[in-house]
C-alpha positions, 0 to 999 in steps of 0.5 A: 405182953411183958417186955420179956415176952416182947423181946422173946417174940421179936428174937424168935421172929428174927430167927424164923426170917434168918432160917427161912432166908438161909435155906430157901435160896436154893428152893423154888423161885431162887433166882427172883427171891434172891433179888427181892430179898436183896431189896427188902432186907439187904444182901448181908442177910442171904446165906448160901444154900445148905450143901449135902452132908455126904456124897449123894447117889440121888438127885431126886426121888419118886414115891409111889404110895399105894393108900390103903395098905396093899397085902404083902401076902398077895404080892411079895411075901411068900409063906409056904407055911401059911398054906399048911395052916389055911382055914385053921383057928389062929393060935393064941401066940399070934393074937395076944397083945396084938391090936386090930381094927376089926378082927374079933375073937379067934379068926381063921388063918388064910393062905395067899389067894393067888400062887407065887413063883420065883422070877428073874435071874435073882429068883425073887418070889412074886405072885402071878398078880404083877406080870408086867412088874416082874420083868424088872424084879432084877432091878429092885430091892425088896424090904420084907421086914417093914413095921410100924407102930400105928394101925389105922391109915391116917396116923400110919400115913403121917408117920411114914411121910412126916415121921410123926403120927400126929398132924403138924409135922413137915413131910419128907419131901418138904424136908428134902426141898428145905435142905436141897432145894430144886433144880428147876425154878419154873416148877415146884421142888415138890409135887404130889399127884394123885389117883384112885378117885380120892386123897389119902386118908391123912389128907394133904398133910402128908405133902404139907410143910408142918412148922417149916415155912410154907414155901417148902410144902408139896403142890398138888398137881392134876393129871387132867386139865390145868396142872393146878386150878386157876393156873390159866389166866381168866378170859380177857385177862392178857399176860401183861395184865397179870404181870402188872398185877402181880408187880403191884401185890409184891410191892404191897407184900414188901411193905408188909414184910418190912414192917413184920419180918414175917417169912411167910410174907416172902413165901406168899411173894415167891408162890405168886411169882412161881405161879406166873412162871408155871403158866408157861412151863407147867402146862408144857411139863403136864402135857402128855400129848407131847409123848410118842405113841410107843411111850403111851403103849409102854405105860398104858396112858390115856391123856386127859384122864386121871390115872396111875398110869398117866401119873407115872408118866408124868413123874418121869417128865418132872424128873427130867425137868429137875423136880426134886421130890414127886409123890404119887398117891393111889387110893383103893388098897384097903382090902378088908373084904367088906365089899367087892371093891375091897375084897382080895378076889375082886377089888384087889385084883383090879388095883393090881391090874391098874398099877402093874403095867405103869410101874414096870414102864416107869422103871423101864423108861427111866432106866432107858433114859439114864435117869435111874442112875440118880433117881430113887423110886420107892414103893409101898403102903403105910402098913400090911395086912393080917395072915388071918382072914377078917371076921368083922363082928367075930363071924366069917365074911362072905367076901375075902379080906385081911385087916391092918397089920402094923407088924409086917409089910413089904416095900421095894426100892430101885435106882440110885444107890440101891443094890438091885435084885435082892431081899432084905428082912424076913417075917415069921412063918405066917408073915404076921411079924418082922423077925429078921432085920426089922426096918421102922419107917424111921430107918426108911426115912434115914436111908432116903435122906442118906441117898440124897446126900443128907444125914438124918440127924444133921438136917434140922429146924428149930421148933419148940425149943428143940432142933427137930429132924424128919425121924423125930428127936427121940426116935432111933433111926438107922441107915439100912446099909445092907441095901446100898449098892 
């Protein structure tokens, strides 16, 4: 490289290091990392952690993602007009200009296959699929006018969690821990839990750190066995030997950092230290057997098994211990009707049974412990489902399903700073498009950050010549003030 390129390279390395050190002090392993960075590069390079831009309502977030996109028309979006049109050909006005994953030709309209009723003092509409959850319906706020511009799972999941449908951007949990750090130096500030037998379609990128230093990426933990693979010492390796090994590795990494100023070297040091501390603290945090029987009865948990119920209880335990961002992904909600496991009258029904009691238990448990006051709980999928019955190949299918619908879906929020017992936004008469008070994924991201005390356009990181933000530098985003308490 020429002299100009070399100078630019050295400058960017210096800037990257400064950015990392100025933000990570409040993050995972803060106290220990401060001491080693003092030794390596001098205390004058350290900065105070970033403070909240505004007074926060929430200290932490629990995001419940139903991977595959549950049907809002079978759960929360009651459409009497659709009942009148059930089985009739879809009018062209609802088909023109709309892209589908599998629908071809002119499909038939499909009414909700489950009955709806009003529940709670708020009188909000809900189907009969969630009898436990409806007991806490007065604690939640429904956004019925969500929409996205992606109609396939992986891009839509990436857009929802990273602000970009392409790979390479930080997830919202990474942005939050970058901005606020963690309240517990013995556990990751950002943890992901998976149930349903598979990871989301977008893979681990939905909890990745993207262009942020990798110290901010989410840590996937398991609900059975060691929380993290290889967390326990190998047989015959005592803890003091592990300590000596890590100290030696740290010395080598310190030498490497002195030569290269690569912030990822500090990340590597911090991760070794965090893993060492997690051997004690993570196993305790993930030990569901410590919970009394009445809590297991509340959640429907079975310690030792992977399940959404176990993950919900783990989420409460992690929230108690100061984990900043807790992300649950439950796979299996793609209700096309191509097989029994994804038909609305079979597989979808089973998925509802799996999440109903744990959702109710999580909100109830957080509330009775005083944690719901400063914990934001978010629930939803990556898009919605069509009011048309899927007709793969242009033919009516044996089993009942709905195609992907980016034009309308429902999410709910509860807890810190959220106005309870309300519904915001509406869709058209058949639930095809968001019409009143439409809410984009970027609007949702801006609102989550706002509740945590962060302004979405002020939380930035320099990358590719721009001060990047979670919603993106070109996409409009607004805080949904109408749902805030």
